[in-house]
C-alpha positions, 0 to 999 in steps of 0.5 A: 246307191246306183247312179241316177239321171243327171247325177241327181240323187247320187249327189244328195250326200251334198258338200257341207259348204252348201249342198249344191254343185253350183253354190250360193253366192254368200260366204261359206260359214208325196205320186200319193200323199205320204202319211208322214209328210204334211201338205199345204196348198201354196196357191199362186205366189207373189213376185215378192213377199216377206217370206221371200225376202225381196220387193216387187220392184227388185224381183222384176227388175232383172227378170225377162219380160214374160216374168215381170208381172207379179201374181196374187199372194199365197193363201198359206205359207209352205214353210211349216210343211217343209219343216215338218217334213224335215222332222218326219225324216229325222224321226224315221231315220232315228227309228230305223224305219226304212219303209217310211223313208221310202214312202215319204221320198216316193211321195215327194218325187213328182211324176213327169206330168206333175213336174209339168204343172210347175213349168210354163210350157212350150218347146223348152219345157218339153226339152227339159222334161226329156232330160230331167227323167222324173220317172227314173228318179222316182224309180230310184227313190228306195236307194235315195231315201236314206239321204233325203233331208239328212244333214251332213253332220249330226251337229247341224240341228238348225233348219232354215227354209229359204224361199224365192219366186220364179221372178226373183230367181230369174232376176237374181238380184245382188243381196236378194234371197235368191242370190244369197240362198239359191245356186246359180243354176236356179236362175237358168231354170227360172228364166227358161222353164219355171212357171211364173208366180211359183215359189221355190224353196231350199231347206238348209241345215246349220250348226247353231250360230252358223249362217251357212250349212248344207242345202237341199234344192229345190222344193215347191208345193203343188195341189197341197203336196210338197214336191222335190225337184232335184237340182233341176238346172242340170236338165238345162244346157248352160249358155255357150 
């Protein structure tokens, strides 16, 4: 596989302890719709819901002022679509269907303008888009496809979806889902450029009985489509 922008897709063969270069804090333990990837319309997201595992007060407590206002609840939860997408990838790999893997991957990789829809706008967003290089990532989808949503071990048969809003990620409160299940870089992404009220997801593959496995970060749903933004925090400079 050739090297991609931000080291993004070459890093999709993640470490078994969590899948991201900035691991979560818990102990180790489609430009067109792809036919095999179901879609839903996520709609505006709440500052906290049962799905995200937090409370509105906790979510907003540590967030910047511009992120502190909760949005309306989503009309449809996206977890089922993400689980179905994971199964579709597993089925295509089992059938050695390289073309289907490519089509599903290309469908989940957003264009620059599509990425813009999930950001808040302004100079920091433009700087992020320049560094993220969405078109280059999409162009390399053919090489990346075999590694997308692929467990590191065949024994990792349990699929879990973890969800958090922009506000929860910016707050990154201890004992929250955001803190436990998302890499620390997502806090920086949420603080700097992520749109308020949007829900973000990780997909985790675990062995039965285990509470930590391999994760892919991060997914969101836009206009009924599942989008995969590969490690977006890598396009934001770390604080000096």
